[in-house]
C-alpha positions in Angstrom: 0.0 0.0 0.0 1.3 3.4 -1.0 1.7 5.7 2.0 1.0 9.4 1.4 4.3 11.3 1.6 3.0 13.7 4.3 0.4 11.9 6.4 -0.3 11.6 10.1 -2.7 9.6 12.2 -3.1 10.3 15.9 -5.0 9.8 19.1 -5.3 11.4 22.5 -7.1 14.5 23.7 -9.7 15.8 21.3 -11.6 18.5 23.1 -13.5 21.7 22.7 -11.5 24.8 23.7 -13.4 27.8 25.1 -11.4 30.9 25.7 -12.7 33.1 28.5 -11.2 36.6 28.1 -10.4 39.1 30.8 -13.5 41.2 29.9 -15.8 38.3 30.5 -16.5 37.5 26.9 -15.8 34.1 25.2 -14.2 33.5 21.9 -15.9 31.1 19.5 -15.4 27.5 20.7 -12.9 25.5 18.7 -11.2 22.1 18.4 -8.4 21.7 21.0 -6.3 19.2 22.9 -2.7 18.4 21.9 -3.7 15.6 19.5 -6.4 17.8 18.1 -4.1 20.8 17.6 -1.2 18.9 16.1 -3.4 17.0 13.6 -5.3 20.1 12.7 -2.2 22.3 12.2 -0.6 19.7 9.9 -3.9 19.3 8.0 -4.1 23.0 7.5 -0.5 22.9 6.2 -1.4 20.3 3.6 -0.9 17.0 5.3 -3.3 14.1 5.2 -4.6 13.9 8.8 -6.5 11.1 10.5 -7.8 11.6 14.1 -8.6 8.3 15.9 -10.6 8.3 19.1 -14.0 8.5 20.8 -15.9 11.7 21.7 -19.4 12.5 22.7 -22.4 12.8 20.4 -23.2 16.4 21.2 -22.8 20.0 20.0 -19.1 20.0 21.1 -18.5 17.0 18.9 -20.1 18.7 15.9 -17.7 21.7 16.3 -14.7 19.3 16.5 -15.8 17.4 13.4 -16.4 20.7 11.6 -13.0 22.0 12.5 -11.3 18.8 11.4 -13.2 18.7 8.1 -12.3 22.3 7.4 -8.6 21.3 7.2 -9.4 18.2 5.1 -9.0 15.6 7.9 -10.3 12.1 7.5 -12.8 11.8 10.4 -14.1 8.3 9.7 -12.1 7.0 12.6 -13.2 9.6 15.1 -16.2 7.9 16.7 -19.2 9.6 18.4 -20.8 7.9 21.4 -23.8 8.9 23.5 -22.3 7.2 26.5 -20.1 10.2 27.4 -19.7 13.9 26.8 -17.1 15.5 24.6 -14.4 17.0 26.8 -14.6 20.8 27.2 -11.5 22.8 28.2 -11.9 26.3 29.5 -8.9 28.6 28.9 -9.0 31.4 31.4 -6.9 34.4 30.2 -4.8 36.0 32.9 -3.5 39.5 33.4 0.1 38.3 34.0 3.4 39.0 32.4 4.6 35.4 33.1 1.5 33.2 32.5 -1.1 34.1 29.8 -3.7 31.6 30.8 -4.8 28.6 32.9 -6.9 25.6 31.9 -9.8 24.0 33.6 -12.4 21.3 32.8 -14.9 23.0 35.2 -17.5 25.3 33.8 -17.0 28.6 35.5 -20.8 29.1 35.7 -22.2 25.8 36.8 -19.1 23.8 37.8 -19.9 20.9 35.5 -16.7 19.0 34.5 -16.5 17.4 31.1 -13.2 15.4 31.3 -11.7 13.0 28.8 -13.0 9.4 28.9 -11.6 6.3 27.2 -14.2 3.6 28.0 -15.0 2.7 24.5 -11.6 2.7 22.9 -11.6 -1.1 22.6 -13.9 -0.7 19.6 -11.2 1.2 17.7 -8.5 -1.3 18.6 -10.7 -4.1 17.2 -11.0 -2.1 13.9 -7.4 -1.1 13.7 -6.9 -2.9 10.4 -9.2 -0.4 8.7 -6.9 2.6 9.6 -5.0 4.2 6.8 -1.2 3.9 6.5 0.7 7.0 7.7 4.2 8.4 7.8 3.7 9.6 11.4 1.6 8.4 14.3 1.1 10.8 17.2 -0.1 10.2 20.7 -0.2 12.6 23.6 -0.9 10.2 26.5 -0.3 6.5 27.3 -3.8 5.1 26.8 -4.4 1.4 25.8 -5.7 2.5 22.4 -2.7 4.8 21.8 -0.2 2.1 22.7 -1.9 -0.6 20.6 -2.0 1.7 17.6 1.5 3.0 18.1 2.9 -0.5 18.2 0.9 -1.4 15.1 2.1 1.6 13.2 5.7 1.2 14.4 5.7 -2.3 12.8 4.9 -0.7 9.5 7.8 1.6 9.7 5.8 4.7 10.8 7.5 7.3 12.9 5.8 7.3 16.3 5.8 10.6 18.2 4.9 10.5 21.9 4.3 13.8 23.6 3.2 13.1 27.2 2.2 15.8 29.8 2.5 13.3 32.7 3.5 9.7 33.5 -0.1 9.0 34.4 -1.5 6.3 36.7 0.2 3.4 34.9 4.0 3.7 34.8 4.2 0.4 32.9 2.0 1.7 30.1 4.0 4.9 30.0 7.2 2.9 29.7 5.7 0.9 26.9 4.9 4.1 25.0 8.4 5.3 25.4 9.9 2.0 24.0 7.6 2.3 20.9 8.3 6.0 20.2 10.9 7.3 17.7 10.5 10.8 19.0 9.6 11.7 22.6 8.9 15.4 23.4 7.9 16.8 26.8 8.0 20.0 28.8 10.4 20.4 31.8 7.4 22.0 33.6 5.5 18.7 33.5 8.3 16.1 33.6 11.8 16.7 34.9 13.3 14.0 32.7 13.1 10.4 31.7 16.0 9.0 33.7 13.9 6.3 35.3 12.8 4.9 31.9 14.6 3.2 29.0 14.2 4.6 25.5 14.9 2.6 22.4 18.3 3.1 20.7 18.1 6.1 18.3 15.0 7.6 20.0 15.0 11.4 19.7 14.4 13.0 23.1 13.3 16.6 23.1 12.8 18.7 26.3 11.1 22.1 26.0 12.2 24.6 28.6 9.8 27.6 28.2 11.6 30.9 27.8 14.9 29.1 27.8 14.1 27.4 24.5 14.7 23.6 24.2 17.3 20.9 24.1 17.4 17.6 22.3 19.6 14.5 21.9 19.5 11.3 19.9 19.2 8.4 22.4 19.9 8.5 26.1 23.4 7.0 25.4 24.3 10.4 24.0 24.9 12.2 27.3 25.3 15.7 25.8 22.4 17.8 24.7 22.1 20.2 21.8 20.4 23.5 22.6 18.2 25.9 20.7 17.4 29.2 22.4 13.9 30.7 22.3 13.0 33.6 20.1 12.5 36.8 21.9 9.0 37.9 21.1 8.1 41.6 20.6 5.0 40.8 22.6 3.1 37.8 23.9 -0.7 37.5 23.4 -1.3 33.9 24.3 1.1 31.0 24.7 -1.7 28.3 24.4 -0.7 25.7 21.7 2.9 26.8 21.6 4.2 23.2 22.1 1.7 21.8 19.5 3.0 24.2 16.9 6.6 23.3 17.7 5.8 19.6 17.2 3.8 20.1 14.0 6.6 22.3 12.7 9.3 19.7 13.5 7.4 17.0 11.6 6.5 19.3 8.7 10.1 20.3 8.1 11.6 16.9 8.7 9.4 15.3 6.1 9.9 18.3 3.8 13.6 17.5 3.7 13.1 13.7 3.2 10.2 11.2 3.0 12.1 8.9 5.4 14.1 11.4 7.5 17.2 10.3 9.3 17.7 11.4 12.9 20.7 13.6 12.2 21.5 16.4 14.5 21.4 18.9 11.6 18.0 17.8 10.4 16.5 17.9 13.9 18.0 21.3 14.6 16.4 22.6 11.4 13.1 21.0 12.1 13.0 22.3 15.7 14.0 25.8 14.7 11.1 25.8 12.2 8.8 24.5 14.9 10.0 27.2 17.3 9.4 29.9 14.7 5.8 28.7 14.2 5.3 28.6 17.9 6.6 32.1 18.3 4.3 33.5 15.6 1.3 31.8 17.1 2.1 33.3 20.6 1.3 36.7 19.1 -2.3 35.6 18.3 -5.3 34.4 20.4 -5.9 30.7 20.9 -4.0 27.5 20.2 -4.3 27.9 16.4 -4.9 31.6 16.1 -2.2 31.9 13.5 -4.3 29.9 11.1 -7.1 32.5 11.4 -4.6 35.3 10.7 -2.5 34.2 7.8 -2.7 31.8 4.9 -0.8 28.5 5.2 1.7 29.6 2.6 2.4 32.8 4.4 2.8 31.0 7.7 5.3 28.5 6.2 7.3 31.3 4.5 7.6 33.5 7.6 8.6 30.6 9.8 11.2 29.3 7.3 12.7 32.8 7.1 12.9 33.1 10.9 14.4 29.5 11.2 17.0 30.2 8.6 18.1 33.4 10.3 18.3 31.6 13.6 20.4 28.7 12.2 22.7 31.0 10.3 23.3 33.1 13.4 24.1 30.4 15.9 21.8 27.4 16.3 23.4 26.3 19.6 23.4 29.6 21.4 21.7 29.7 24.8 21.1 33.4 24.5 18.0 35.1 23.1 17.9 36.6 19.7 15.7 39.6 18.9 15.3 39.5 15.1 14.3 42.7 13.4 12.3 40.7 10.9 10.3 39.1 13.7 9.2 42.6 14.8 8.0 43.3 11.3 6.1 40.1 11.3 4.6 40.9 14.7 3.3 44.2 13.4 1.6 42.4 10.5 0.1 39.8 12.8 -1.3 42.5 15.1 -2.9 44.4 12.2 -4.4 41.2 10.8 -5.7 40.0 14.2 -7.4 43.4 14.9 -9.1 43.4 11.5 -10.3 39.8 11.8 -10.8 39.2 15.6 -12.9 36.2 16.5 -16.5 36.6 17.7 -16.9 37.4 21.4 -20.0 36.8 23.5 -20.7 37.1 27.2 -20.2 33.7 28.7 -23.2 32.0 30.3 -22.8 28.3 30.8 -21.3 25.2 29.3 -24.7 23.7 28.6 -24.8 24.8 24.9 -21.5 22.9 24.3 
């Protein structure tokens, strides 16, 4: 079976994001969750995208399906079930110079919590043979479905990307996910490292470090890390989705260079610099995928590639910040576009309509 050159399947958190602004208004609800964002971003940038999972059969699910369909995703393997509600994540914007937001599953009006649930995932495991082939398989948490599918895709030669936010309740399942993954990416704010776990030889380990940028290495046997400093933003509007853009950018650029990319340090540095550039641009918009509502896909890729090339030409291993004049120009353009096409805002009442 021929595998599309740029294709991704993935499972994990598919949720409805509701941004609650400082003035009490709410932006239009949209698809969210790490898995949702990564697959939607790559779909918008021209990849074949296949979300796999179970969500509710409700209004929130309809929005999620609509957002995926808008970027051309194959939603045949995203199953709706009336046995549970689609997760809703409330993003509370904060008036802080250090943290732009906080997340909560609790409705601020009625207190209802609509958390993720995985009770019916066995149905998808049983139908795994019907899933399309893909170059990349993505999972953002160690669920039984995610592990089963990751192992199946890995046997086909697919690059498995595991991006956990926590070890979870089952350390053995977490360890199994690590052994399957070819790329493991995590935040130092969530996990301080993977020293207690064994990664497969050749696995790429990426640790993001907030304002300090990120570091990466190829296999734990390589004791030394390579560093990429963060871009210095002219201003920060919203950091939600920053890590998802970085992951999507890494994959986009790696497979742009080669259909079967080798894990060379130079290739990883280029891909991660491109991902950091995308992340930086999105931080100047509202929401996890605000950049897609501001610029066309071609404009996004062009700007990010220009920034990444400047960074790599300057000093890809520097631990110091770089303030690019070109980034300031791009920031001005983003600000103008965002003001002219700002998302709808309504006073927030209750989560019931979702």
